[in-house]
ZAFI-783411 format. One record per residue (C-alpha): residue in three letters; chain; x, y, z. Coordinates in Angstrom, 2 decimals, m for minus. Each point is the difference from the previous one (the first is absolute). Layout:
N
+------+-------+---------+---------+---------+
: rest : kette :       u :       v :       w :
+------+-------+---------+---------+---------+
:  ala :     A :       X :       Y :       Z :
...
+------+-------+---------+---------+---------+
***
This chain:
244
+------+-------+---------+---------+---------+
: rest : kette :       u :       v :       w :
+------+-------+---------+---------+---------+
:  met :     A :  111.64 :   92.75 :   32.87 :
:  gly :     A :   m1.05 :    3.09 :   m2.23 :
:  lys :     A :   m3.67 :    0.37 :   m0.65 :
:  val :     A :   m2.14 :    0.93 :   m3.31 :
:  val :     A :   m1.21 :    3.56 :    0.70 :
:  val :     A :   m2.47 :    1.95 :   m2.23 :
:  val :     A :    0.24 :    3.98 :    0.21 :
:  thr :     A :   m2.54 :    2.01 :   m1.71 :
:  gly :     A :    1.03 :    3.31 :   m0.83 :
:  ala :     A :    3.20 :   m0.81 :    0.06 :
:  gly :     A :    1.46 :    2.59 :   m2.57 :
:  ser :     A :    0.78 :    2.67 :    2.49 :
:  gly :     A :   m0.44 :    1.08 :    3.08 :
:  leu :     A :   m0.61 :   m2.17 :    3.25 :
:  gly :     A :   m0.51 :   m3.05 :   m2.32 :
:  arg :     A :    3.56 :    0.21 :   m1.81 :
:  ala :     A :    1.43 :    0.41 :    3.36 :
:  val :     A :   m1.18 :   m2.76 :    1.72 :
:  ala :     A :    0.58 :   m2.00 :   m3.24 :
:  arg :     A :    3.56 :    0.87 :   m0.02 :
:  arg :     A :    0.37 :   m0.84 :    3.79 :
:  leu :     A :   m1.91 :   m3.48 :   m0.28 :
:  ala :     A :    2.10 :   m0.96 :   m2.84 :
:  ala :     A :    3.16 :    0.97 :    1.83 :
:  asp :     A :   m1.05 :   m2.59 :    2.26 :
:  gly :     A :   m0.41 :   m2.51 :   m2.14 :
:  his :     A :   m3.40 :   m0.47 :   m0.98 :
:  thr :     A :   m1.89 :   m0.12 :   m3.05 :
:  leu :     A :   m1.24 :    3.21 :   m1.47 :
:  ile :     A :   m3.33 :   m0.04 :   m1.95 :
:  leu :     A :   m0.38 :    3.80 :   m1.41 :
:  leu :     A :   m3.40 :    1.46 :   m1.19 :
:  gly :     A :   m0.42 :    3.34 :   m1.24 :
:  arg :     A :   m1.73 :    1.83 :   m2.45 :
:  thr :     A :    3.03 :    1.62 :   m1.74 :
:  ala :     A :    1.69 :   m3.21 :   m1.70 :
:  ser :     A :    3.39 :    2.07 :   m0.31 :
:  lys :     A :    0.34 :    0.69 :    3.76 :
:  ile :     A :   m1.11 :   m3.39 :    1.35 :
:  glu :     A :    2.67 :   m1.68 :   m3.12 :
:  ala :     A :    2.88 :    2.25 :    0.83 :
:  leu :     A :   m0.36 :   m0.82 :    4.12 :
:  ala :     A :   m0.09 :   m3.96 :   m1.23 :
:  gln :     A :    3.09 :    0.43 :   m2.06 :
:  glu :     A :    1.76 :    1.95 :    3.03 :
:  leu :     A :   m1.25 :   m2.72 :    2.84 :
:  gly :     A :    1.11 :   m2.42 :   m2.36 :
:  pro :     A :   m1.42 :   m3.71 :   m0.24 :
:  pro :     A :   m2.21 :   m1.92 :    0.85 :
:  ser :     A :   m1.83 :    3.82 :    0.49 :
:  leu :     A :   m2.97 :    0.14 :   m2.72 :
:  ala :     A :   m1.97 :    3.10 :   m0.96 :
:  phe :     A :   m3.70 :   m0.03 :   m1.43 :
:  gln :     A :   m1.86 :    2.85 :   m1.13 :
:  cys :     A :   m3.18 :    0.48 :    1.67 :
:  asp :     A :   m2.43 :    2.73 :    1.07 :
:  val :     A :   m1.64 :   m1.07 :    2.90 :
:  ala :     A :   m3.30 :    1.97 :   m0.49 :
:  ser :     A :   m0.61 :   m2.12 :   m2.78 :
:  pro :     A :   m1.25 :   m3.84 :    0.70 :
:  asp :     A :    1.17 :   m1.21 :   m3.34 :
:  ser :     A :    3.40 :    1.14 :    0.37 :
:  val :     A :    0.08 :   m1.30 :    3.49 :
:  arg :     A :   m0.84 :   m3.33 :   m1.45 :
:  ala :     A :    2.49 :    0.02 :   m2.62 :
:  ala :     A :    2.86 :    0.82 :    2.35 :
:  phe :     A :   m0.88 :   m2.54 :    2.32 :
:  ala :     A :   m0.35 :   m2.75 :   m2.57 :
:  ala :     A :    3.00 :    0.91 :   m1.17 :
:  ile :     A :    1.62 :   m0.30 :    3.48 :
:  ala :     A :   m1.60 :   m3.32 :    0.43 :
:  ala :     A :    1.51 :   m1.54 :   m3.17 :
:  arg :     A :    3.55 :    0.77 :    1.70 :
:  his :     A :   m0.81 :   m0.82 :    3.67 :
:  cys :     A :   m2.16 :   m2.28 :    1.76 :
:  arg :     A :   m0.24 :    1.69 :    2.81 :
:  ile :     A :   m0.08 :    3.83 :    1.49 :
:  asp :     A :    1.22 :    0.65 :    3.58 :
:  val :     A :   m0.58 :    3.47 :    0.49 :
:  leu :     A :   m2.49 :    2.59 :   m1.69 :
:  ile :     A :    1.05 :    3.51 :    0.61 :
:  asn :     A :   m3.04 :    2.40 :   m1.27 :
:  asn :     A :    2.10 :    3.22 :   m0.22 :
:  ala :     A :   m1.61 :    1.81 :   m3.34 :
:  gly :     A :   m1.50 :    2.96 :    0.60 :
:  ile :     A :   m1.09 :    3.59 :   m1.13 :
:  tyr :     A :    0.71 :    2.87 :    2.52 :
:  gln :     A :   m1.40 :    3.23 :   m1.83 :
:  pro :     A :   m1.70 :    2.58 :    2.07 :
:  phe :     A :   m3.35 :    1.41 :   m1.52 :
:  ser :     A :   m3.23 :    1.60 :    1.38 :
:  ile :     A :   m3.50 :   m2.01 :   m1.06 :
:  lys :     A :   m1.42 :    2.95 :   m1.57 :
:  asp :     A :    3.15 :    0.30 :   m2.46 :
:  ala :     A :    0.29 :   m3.71 :   m0.36 :
:  thr :     A :    0.02 :   m1.66 :   m3.44 :
:  asp :     A :   m1.62 :   m3.55 :   m0.78 :
:  glu :     A :    3.88 :   m1.08 :   m0.27 :
:  gln :     A :    1.16 :    1.31 :    3.31 :
:  ile :     A :   m2.89 :   m1.74 :    1.58 :
:  gly :     A :   m0.04 :   m3.18 :   m2.06 :
:  gly :     A :    3.96 :    0.04 :    0.53 :
:  ala :     A :   m0.04 :    0.20 :    3.81 :
:  ile :     A :   m2.81 :   m2.92 :    0.59 :
:  leu :     A :    1.21 :   m2.08 :   m2.46 :
:  thr :     A :    3.76 :    0.33 :    0.80 :
:  asn :     A :   m0.10 :    0.44 :    3.70 :
:  leu :     A :   m2.50 :   m2.53 :    0.51 :
:  ala :     A :   m1.27 :   m2.03 :   m2.60 :
:  gly :     A :    3.72 :   m0.84 :   m0.89 :
:  pro :     A :    0.76 :   m1.84 :    2.77 :
:  ile :     A :   m3.28 :   m1.93 :    0.08 :
:  tyr :     A :    0.84 :   m1.14 :   m3.76 :
:  cys :     A :    3.45 :   m0.89 :    1.36 :
:  thr :     A :   m0.89 :   m2.06 :    2.53 :
:  arg :     A :   m2.73 :   m1.59 :   m1.71 :
:  ser :     A :    2.50 :   m1.15 :   m2.53 :
:  ala :     A :    3.02 :   m0.49 :    2.60 :
:  leu :     A :   m2.24 :   m2.65 :    2.22 :
:  pro :     A :   m0.15 :   m2.87 :   m2.16 :
:  met :     A :    4.16 :    0.15 :    0.39 :
:  leu :     A :    0.18 :    0.77 :    3.49 :
:  gly :     A :    0.12 :   m3.00 :    2.45 :
:  arg :     A :    0.50 :   m0.41 :    3.76 :
:  gly :     A :    2.33 :    2.39 :    1.01 :
:  ala :     A :    0.00 :    2.45 :   m2.57 :
:  gln :     A :   m0.85 :    3.79 :    0.85 :
:  ile :     A :   m1.67 :    2.81 :   m1.50 :
:  ile :     A :    0.96 :    3.67 :    1.00 :
:  asn :     A :   m1.92 :    2.74 :   m0.70 :
:  ile :     A :    1.15 :    3.76 :   m0.20 :
:  ser :     A :   m2.51 :    2.57 :    1.64 :
:  ser :     A :    0.79 :    3.74 :    0.73 :
:  glu :     A :    0.08 :    1.65 :    3.14 :
:  thr :     A :   m2.40 :    2.83 :   m1.37 :
:  val :     A :   m2.69 :   m2.46 :    0.75 :
:  asp :     A :   m0.14 :    1.26 :    3.35 :
:  lys :     A :    1.04 :    3.53 :   m0.93 :
:  his :     A :   m2.24 :    3.15 :   m1.13 :
:  phe :     A :    2.16 :    0.72 :   m2.93 :
:  ala :     A :   m1.70 :    2.21 :   m2.87 :
:  met :     A :   m0.48 :   m0.94 :   m3.41 :
:  phe :     A :    0.65 :   m3.91 :    0.92 :
:  ser :     A :   m3.68 :   m1.24 :    0.34 :
:  leu :     A :    0.12 :   m2.53 :   m2.57 :
:  tyr :     A :    3.42 :   m1.47 :    0.62 :
:  gln :     A :   m0.81 :    0.09 :    3.87 :
:  cys :     A :   m3.15 :   m1.93 :   m0.71 :
:  ser :     A :    1.53 :   m2.25 :   m2.34 :
:  lys :     A :    2.79 :   m0.74 :    2.55 :
:  ala :     A :   m2.60 :   m0.41 :    2.87 :
:  gly :     A :   m1.75 :   m2.83 :   m2.35 :
:  leu :     A :    2.94 :   m1.38 :   m0.45 :
:  glu :     A :    0.41 :   m0.48 :    3.85 :
:  arg :     A :   m3.42 :   m1.33 :    0.29 :
:  phe :     A :    0.80 :   m2.33 :   m2.94 :
:  thr :     A :    3.17 :   m1.25 :    2.10 :
:  ala :     A :   m1.86 :   m0.63 :    2.87 :
:  ser :     A :   m2.52 :   m2.12 :   m1.68 :
:  leu :     A :    2.56 :   m1.77 :   m2.28 :
:  his :     A :    1.81 :   m1.18 :    3.30 :
:  asp :     A :   m2.93 :   m1.58 :    1.59 :
:  glu :     A :   m0.56 :   m1.69 :   m3.57 :
:  val :     A :    3.55 :   m1.49 :   m0.43 :
:  glu :     A :    1.04 :   m0.41 :    3.53 :
:  pro :     A :   m1.44 :   m3.52 :    0.06 :
:  asp :     A :    2.16 :   m0.90 :   m3.28 :
:  gly :     A :    3.22 :    1.14 :    1.90 :
:  ile :     A :    0.01 :    3.21 :   m2.15 :
:  arg :     A :    1.33 :    2.99 :    2.14 :
:  val :     A :   m1.27 :    3.82 :   m0.93 :
:  thr :     A :    1.56 :    2.90 :    1.19 :
:  leu :     A :   m0.69 :    3.84 :   m0.09 :
:  leu :     A :    2.70 :    2.41 :   m0.25 :
:  arg :     A :   m1.14 :    3.32 :    0.44 :
:  ala :     A :    2.79 :    2.01 :   m1.20 :
:  gly :     A :    1.06 :    3.79 :    1.00 :
:  gln :     A :    1.38 :    2.40 :   m2.60 :
:  met :     A :    2.65 :   m1.13 :   m2.14 :
:  tyr :     A :    2.62 :    1.04 :   m2.93 :
:  asp :     A :    3.28 :   m0.63 :   m1.63 :
:  glu :     A :    1.99 :    1.74 :   m2.13 :
:  asp :     A :   m1.44 :   m1.05 :   m3.21 :
:  met :     A :   m3.53 :    0.72 :    1.05 :
:  ser :     A :   m2.00 :    2.11 :   m2.06 :
:  trp :     A :   m3.65 :    0.93 :    0.65 :
:  thr :     A :   m1.58 :    1.42 :   m3.44 :
:  val :     A :   m2.47 :    2.54 :    1.48 :
:  glu :     A :   m0.61 :    3.60 :   m1.59 :
:  pro :     A :    2.03 :    2.52 :    2.32 :
:  ala :     A :   m3.59 :    1.96 :    0.45 :
:  val :     A :   m1.75 :   m3.38 :    1.26 :
:  met :     A :    3.01 :   m0.55 :    2.39 :
:  gln :     A :   m0.26 :    3.51 :    1.17 :
:  arg :     A :   m3.40 :   m0.39 :    0.89 :
:  phe :     A :    0.46 :   m2.85 :    1.46 :
:  ala :     A :    2.45 :    0.89 :    2.73 :
:  glu :     A :   m2.13 :    2.96 :    0.59 :
:  glu :     A :   m3.01 :   m1.85 :    0.50 :
:  asn :     A :    1.92 :   m2.54 :    2.46 :
:  ile :     A :    1.31 :    3.18 :    1.89 :
:  lys :     A :   m3.51 :    1.13 :    0.90 :
:  arg :     A :   m0.51 :   m3.45 :    1.56 :
:  gly :     A :    3.26 :    0.29 :    1.99 :
:  ile :     A :    1.89 :   m2.47 :   m2.22 :
:  asp :     A :    3.24 :    1.71 :   m1.57 :
:  val :     A :    0.81 :   m2.71 :   m2.82 :
:  arg :     A :    3.49 :    1.70 :   m0.54 :
:  ala :     A :    0.78 :   m0.44 :    3.60 :
:  arg :     A :   m0.85 :   m3.32 :    0.82 :
:  pro :     A :    2.54 :   m2.64 :    0.70 :
:  ile :     A :    1.08 :   m2.75 :   m2.74 :
:  ser :     A :    1.46 :   m2.91 :   m0.16 :
:  his :     A :    2.12 :   m1.66 :   m2.75 :
:  phe :     A :   m1.68 :   m2.78 :   m2.07 :
:  thr :     A :    3.37 :   m2.02 :    0.60 :
:  ser :     A :   m0.69 :    0.40 :    3.60 :
:  ile :     A :   m3.49 :   m1.26 :   m0.18 :
:  thr :     A :    1.38 :   m3.39 :   m1.68 :
:  glu :     A :    1.07 :   m0.87 :    3.02 :
:  leu :     A :   m3.25 :   m0.58 :    1.06 :
:  phe :     A :   m0.56 :   m2.51 :   m2.84 :
:  arg :     A :    2.92 :   m1.93 :    0.75 :
:  val :     A :   m1.32 :   m0.84 :    3.70 :
:  leu :     A :   m3.78 :   m0.58 :   m0.97 :
:  ile :     A :    1.09 :   m2.90 :   m2.78 :
:  asn :     A :    2.17 :   m1.67 :    2.67 :
:  leu :     A :   m2.00 :    0.01 :    2.71 :
:  pro :     A :   m0.24 :   m3.08 :    2.03 :
:  ala :     A :   m2.89 :   m2.37 :   m0.92 :
:  asp :     A :   m1.92 :    0.18 :    3.10 :
:  val :     A :    0.13 :    3.89 :   m0.25 :
:  asn :     A :   m2.29 :    2.20 :   m1.85 :
:  leu :     A :    0.12 :    3.79 :   m0.46 :
:  pro :     A :   m3.88 :    1.16 :   m1.33 :
:  met :     A :    1.21 :    3.49 :    0.17 :
:  val :     A :    3.13 :    2.11 :   m0.07 :
:  val :     A :    0.15 :    3.51 :    0.17 :
:  ser :     A :    2.88 :    2.41 :   m1.08 :
:  glu :     A :    0.69 :    3.66 :    0.39 :
:  gly :     A :    2.71 :    2.45 :   m1.20 :
:  arg :     A :    2.03 :    1.51 :    2.45 :
:  his :     A :    2.42 :    3.09 :    0.24 :
:  arg :     A :    3.48 :   m1.15 :    0.10 :
+------+-------+---------+---------+---------+
***
């Protein structure tokens, strides 16, 4: 039987790939994203009963409005995938207010806002999947805000598990390695990208030579996670890219 699955950051990247895969498996996808045109185009591609709602997860008011719209169409959510994130290199000394706020609000506060709004619709047997990053455990340069926001998300995920497990809700953290697809674009100035590569080389990390996974390959993990037997829990899954 198909499940009702909410995916944040569904307009591109991993979120879009996951939505396509799960819709093909017969699940009902509810797509959330900041850019209405992207998620609406995806909803049209997937066809009914997929729905798209514009939502900036960094804004609690936007999240509340989106989940109120979801509640008007569905009384229950089976899976919440907190995927939306900002992945931008910068050094603290050069950071703008927008860069600092964007990383913390989107990557950490956003999943918290979405979880809070979703919980009244998540019953026994439901599941929350939070997407973290391998950078939490590696000494990347120019990623301090990204790393600390994802580390905070990991701590939140562990605490959330303790809170909702008595209600029969499973919580899983997916710590993902480097990923890509053919449509992926990274809006980073060339000079910043060059400095990012050089600073990481100094730390022994060649970002251009590291193994990388395709988004569609990672979606296989989501198929497994949302179909786990009722007596199985996976608190944390770690994926890494590999050279083929």
